[in-house]
C-alpha positions in Angstrom: 0.0 0.0 0.0 1.4 3.4 -1.0 0.4 6.8 0.3 1.8 9.4 -2.1 2.9 12.6 -0.4 4.5 15.8 -1.6 8.1 14.9 -0.8 8.0 11.1 -0.5 5.8 8.0 0.0 4.6 6.1 3.0 4.6 2.4 2.1 3.0 -0.4 4.1 4.1 -4.0 3.4 1.9 -6.9 4.4 4.2 -10.0 4.4 2.9 -13.5 5.3 5.2 -15.0 7.9 5.1 -18.5 6.4 6.5 -17.2 3.1 8.8 -14.7 4.7 10.5 -17.5 6.6 11.5 -19.3 3.4 13.2 -16.2 2.0 14.5 -14.5 5.2 16.6 -17.4 6.5 15.5 -17.1 10.1 12.7 -18.8 12.0 9.8 -16.2 12.1 6.7 -18.4 12.6 7.6 -19.8 16.0 7.3 -17.3 18.9 6.0 -14.8 16.4 5.0 -12.5 19.2 8.6 -11.8 20.0 9.8 -11.7 16.4 10.3 -8.0 16.1 12.1 -7.8 19.5 14.4 -10.7 18.5 15.2 -9.9 14.9 14.4 -6.3 14.3 17.9 -5.3 13.0 18.0 -8.3 10.6 14.5 -7.7 9.3 15.2 -4.0 8.7 18.4 -4.9 6.8 16.6 -7.5 4.8 13.9 -5.2 3.7 16.3 -2.4 2.8 18.4 -4.8 0.7 15.3 -5.8 -1.4 13.4 -2.5 -1.8 14.7 0.3 -4.0 13.0 3.3 -5.7 14.4 5.2 -8.6 13.2 8.5 -10.1 12.6 9.0 -13.8 16.1 10.6 -14.1 17.8 7.6 -12.5 18.4 9.1 -9.1 17.9 6.7 -6.1 15.4 7.4 -3.4 16.2 7.0 0.3 14.3 4.1 2.0 13.8 4.0 5.8 12.0 1.3 7.8 9.9 3.1 10.4 7.9 0.4 12.1 7.5 -3.4 12.3 4.6 -5.3 13.7 3.3 -8.9 13.7 -0.4 -9.3 13.7 -2.9 -12.2 13.0 -5.1 -11.6 10.0 -7.5 -14.6 10.0 -8.0 -18.0 11.6 -7.7 -21.0 9.4 -8.0 -24.8 10.1 -4.2 -25.0 10.5 -4.0 -22.0 12.9 -3.9 -18.2 12.7 -2.5 -16.7 9.5 0.0 -14.1 10.5 1.6 -11.2 8.7 4.6 -8.9 9.3 3.4 -5.4 8.7 6.3 -3.1 7.8 5.9 0.7 7.4 8.5 2.4 5.3 9.3 5.9 4.1 10.5 6.4 0.6 12.2 9.8 0.4 12.4 11.3 -3.1 15.5 13.3 -4.0 15.1 17.1 -3.8 13.1 18.5 -6.7 11.9 15.1 -7.9 8.2 14.4 -8.3 6.8 11.6 -6.2 4.3 10.9 -9.0 6.7 9.1 -11.4 9.2 6.5 -10.2 10.2 2.9 -10.6 9.9 0.5 -7.7 12.5 -2.3 -7.6 11.1 -4.9 -5.2 11.9 -8.5 -4.7 11.1 -9.2 -1.0 10.4 -12.9 -0.7 10.1 -13.3 -4.6 13.9 -13.7 -4.9 13.6 -17.1 -3.1 10.0 -18.1 -3.6 9.2 -17.8 -7.3 5.4 -18.3 -6.8 5.1 -15.3 -4.5 3.5 -12.1 -5.9 3.4 -8.6 -4.6 0.2 -6.7 -5.2 0.8 -2.9 -5.3 -1.9 -0.4 -4.7 -2.2 3.3 -4.1 -4.0 3.9 -0.8 -3.8 7.7 -0.8 -3.1 10.2 -3.6 -4.7 13.5 -2.7 -4.4 15.1 -6.1 -6.1 12.1 -7.8 -8.8 11.7 -5.2 -7.6 8.3 -4.0 -8.1 7.4 -0.3 -7.8 4.3 1.9 -11.5 3.4 1.5 -10.9 2.7 -2.1 -7.3 1.7 -2.9 -6.3 1.8 -6.5 -4.3 -1.2 -7.7 -1.4 -0.2 -9.9 0.4 -3.4 -10.6 1.7 -6.8 -9.6 5.4 -7.6 -9.0 6.3 -11.2 -9.8 8.9 -13.4 -11.5 8.9 -13.2 -15.3 9.1 -16.8 -16.2 10.5 -16.4 -19.8 13.4 -14.2 -18.7 13.8 -15.6 -15.2 14.0 -12.0 -13.8 11.8 -9.9 -11.5 10.7 -6.9 -13.4 10.6 -3.5 -11.7 7.2 -1.8 -11.5 7.0 1.7 -13.1 4.4 3.8 -11.2 3.1 7.0 -12.9 0.4 8.9 -11.0 0.6 12.1 -13.1 -2.7 13.6 -14.2 -4.0 14.7 -10.8 -4.5 18.3 -9.8 -5.3 20.6 -6.9 -8.8 21.1 -8.3 -9.4 17.3 -8.5 -8.1 16.9 -5.0 -10.4 19.7 -3.7 -13.5 18.2 -5.5 -12.7 14.8 -4.0 -12.7 16.4 -0.6 -16.2 17.8 -1.2 -17.3 14.4 -2.2 -15.7 12.9 0.9 -17.5 15.4 3.1 -20.9 14.5 1.5 -20.1 10.8 1.8 -19.2 11.2 5.5 -22.5 12.7 6.3 -24.5 10.3 4.1 -22.9 7.4 5.9 -22.8 9.1 9.3 -26.1 7.9 10.8 -25.4 9.4 14.2 -24.6 12.9 12.8 -27.8 13.0 10.7 -29.9 11.6 13.5 -28.7 14.3 15.9 -29.6 17.1 13.5 -33.0 15.7 12.6 -34.0 15.1 16.2 -33.0 18.6 17.1 -35.2 19.8 14.2 -38.3 17.8 15.3 -39.6 20.4 17.7 -38.3 23.4 15.8 -41.8 24.3 14.2 -43.5 24.2 17.6 -44.3 26.9 20.3 -43.8 26.2 23.9 -46.8 26.3 26.2 -46.6 25.6 30.0 -43.2 23.9 29.6 -44.6 21.6 26.9 -44.5 21.6 23.2 -47.6 23.3 21.9 -49.0 24.2 18.5 -47.5 25.1 15.2 -45.7 28.5 15.4 -46.1 29.4 11.7 -44.0 28.9 8.6 -41.8 31.9 9.1 -41.2 31.0 12.7 -40.3 27.4 11.8 -37.9 28.4 9.0 -36.1 30.9 11.2 -35.8 28.3 14.0 -34.5 25.7 11.5 -31.9 28.1 10.1 -30.7 29.0 13.6 -30.2 25.4 14.5 -28.4 24.4 11.3 -26.2 27.5 11.3 -25.2 27.1 14.9 -24.4 23.4 14.3 -22.3 24.4 11.2 -20.4 27.1 13.1 -19.7 24.6 16.0 -18.4 21.7 13.9 -16.5 24.0 11.6 -14.4 25.4 14.5 -13.3 22.0 15.8 -13.0 20.5 12.2 -10.4 23.2 11.5 -8.6 22.9 14.8 -8.6 19.1 14.8 -7.6 18.6 11.2 -4.8 21.3 11.6 -3.4 19.4 14.6 -4.1 22.1 17.1 -6.6 20.1 19.0 -6.6 16.3 19.4 -8.9 14.1 21.5 -9.1 10.3 21.8 -11.7 8.9 19.4 -13.7 6.8 21.8 -14.7 9.7 24.2 -15.7 11.8 21.2 -17.9 9.0 19.8 -19.5 8.5 23.1 -20.3 12.2 23.5 -21.8 12.2 20.0 -24.2 9.5 21.1 -25.0 11.4 24.3 -25.8 14.5 22.2 -28.4 12.5 20.3 -29.9 11.4 23.7 -30.1 14.9 25.0 -31.7 16.1 21.8 -34.2 13.3 21.9 -35.2 14.2 25.5 -35.6 17.8 24.3 -37.9 16.7 21.5 -40.1 14.9 24.0 -40.3 17.9 26.4 -38.6 21.3 26.2 -35.3 21.2 28.1 -33.6 24.2 26.6 -36.4 26.0 24.8 -35.2 29.1 23.0 -31.5 28.0 23.4 -31.5 25.3 20.7 -28.9 27.4 18.7 -26.4 27.3 21.7 -27.0 23.6 22.2 -26.5 22.9 18.5 -23.3 24.9 18.5 -22.0 23.2 21.6 -22.7 19.7 20.3 -21.4 20.8 16.9 -18.0 21.3 18.5 -18.0 17.6 19.5 -19.2 16.4 16.1 -16.5 18.5 14.4 -13.8 16.5 16.3 -15.1 13.3 14.7 -15.1 15.0 11.3 -11.5 16.2 11.9 -10.2 12.7 12.5 -10.9 11.8 8.9 -8.7 14.6 7.6 -6.0 14.4 10.2 -5.2 10.8 9.1 -4.5 12.1 5.6 -1.2 13.7 6.8 -1.2 16.5 4.2 1.0 19.6 3.8 -0.4 23.0 4.8 -1.8 24.0 1.4 -3.5 20.7 0.7 -4.8 20.4 4.3 -6.3 23.9 4.0 -8.1 23.0 0.7 -9.2 19.7 2.3 -10.7 21.4 5.3 -12.6 23.8 3.0 -13.8 21.2 0.6 -14.7 18.7 3.3 -16.7 21.3 5.2 -18.5 22.3 2.0 -19.4 18.7 1.3 -20.8 18.3 4.9 -22.9 21.4 4.5 -24.2 20.4 1.0 -25.3 17.0 2.3 -26.8 18.5 5.5 -28.8 21.0 3.4 -29.9 18.3 1.1 -31.2 16.1 3.9 -32.9 19.1 5.6 -34.4 20.2 2.2 -36.1 16.9 1.7 -37.3 16.4 5.3 -38.0 19.9 6.8 -41.0 20.7 4.5 -42.7 17.5 5.6 -42.0 18.2 9.3 -43.4 21.7 8.9 -46.5 20.4 7.1 -47.0 17.7 9.7 -46.6 20.1 12.6 -49.8 21.8 11.5 -51.8 18.6 12.1 -52.9 16.7 15.1 -50.7 13.7 13.9 -47.4 15.5 14.6 -47.2 14.8 18.4 -47.2 11.1 17.6 -44.6 11.5 14.9 -42.4 13.7 17.3 -42.7 11.3 20.2 -42.1 8.1 18.2 -39.1 9.8 16.5 -37.7 11.0 19.8 -38.1 7.6 21.5 -36.5 5.8 18.5 -33.5 8.3 18.6 -33.1 7.9 22.4 -33.0 4.1 22.1 -30.5 4.3 19.3 -28.4 6.8 21.3 -28.3 4.5 24.3 -27.3 1.6 22.2 -24.5 3.6 20.6 -23.2 4.6 24.1 -23.1 1.0 25.2 -21.4 -0.1 21.9 -18.8 2.7 22.1 -18.0 2.2 25.7 -17.8 -1.7 25.5 -16.4 -1.7 21.9 -19.0 -4.4 21.0 -21.9 -4.1 18.6 -25.4 -4.9 19.8 -28.6 -5.9 18.0 -30.1 -2.3 18.2 -27.1 -0.6 16.6 -27.2 -3.4 13.9 -30.9 -2.8 13.4 -30.4 1.0 13.1 -27.7 0.4 10.4 -30.1 -1.9 8.5 -33.0 0.5 8.8 -30.8 3.4 7.4 -30.6 1.5 4.1 -34.2 2.3 3.7 -33.9 6.0 4.6 -35.1 7.3 1.2 -38.2 5.2 1.5 -38.7 6.5 5.1 -38.6 10.1 3.7 -41.1 9.2 1.0 -43.4 7.7 3.7 -43.0 10.9 5.8 -44.0 13.0 2.8 -47.0 10.8 2.1 -48.1 10.9 5.8 -47.7 14.7 5.8 -49.8 15.2 2.7 -52.5 12.8 3.7 -52.7 14.0 7.3 -52.8 17.7 6.3 -55.3 17.1 3.5 -57.6 15.0 5.6 -57.7 17.5 8.4 -58.3 20.4 6.0 -61.1 18.4 4.4 -62.6 17.6 7.8 -62.6 21.3 8.7 -64.3 22.2 5.5 -66.9 19.6 6.0 -67.5 20.9 9.5 -68.0 24.4 8.3 -70.4 23.3 5.6 -72.5 21.6 8.2 -72.7 24.9 10.1 
């Protein structure tokens, strides 16, 4: 796996221990847990002797082994299948592009002729390639007719800053589209937005203008909140462990669900949305921080990613808020609000348990399955809103006619 950076390349090798032992000349399958401690110098020397990168003008790159780790990959009938994961840094000569080079690689292959090395680009910002969708660029193997191991020429030219920026916008949209918890938080906070408060309870519909203003306040506040921590986290100024952030996100949904049942912070939804937005922004930031980009590309990534988040949020709100506003004008809405709030609260509690224990449960699995039918749920919401509003309007007219 190759991560192409501005001045060099992060490379991650995944080497099966059973095949490495045949080529390395040392016992690596027995007591594999202590392999790195026992043979780290020899392993590093072996890798450096069999991995070389050369630029288009013939200049050699500097290769450094940064980290070695043994980990099980899967369990088979004969026992666990284990790999040595090696992380390397390939430093390009000054002034040389990291987009065009030749990789000379014969780890294991020099002794085990049936071994093949699959090479993939895991990250290339300017071409919009990320770890979720690695791009295979070639296979290194023994060429039987010539009896030699052919080097692999890698040419990733054709990317651009604009292409990288657009890919960040798409990544932001994808992050929200797949982020069930982020969407659920926002939607639950919007559930009571069209309603007035009467005697510390949710009352009647407050009017279209009132509803739109409340919706805009909540969305804007959430945007401001998560934008601040997205920038701070992605820039490396603020770092928090992932687990506490994910637990707090689940708790933010629970608090919003309670508020949707009965006013807890009526009139202060904007402040709450902004506050919880700060937490959600930290989760957004982790996606970008892992890209390890230079200042210019990170700045464009933050901007593009944030635009993508906003576009997807606005899209989801645009296809749900009109139905919520229409439904809130009917006697059906209290049931919709209460059912939605209870469902969100149960999902939030399940997420808290999952993220604290690091184990999935049937409720979180059910939520993920149900989210596959989200488009149909919105269609049903629209149908329910139209039918309910039309029926009540018809009933009122009939009542007036009788008078």
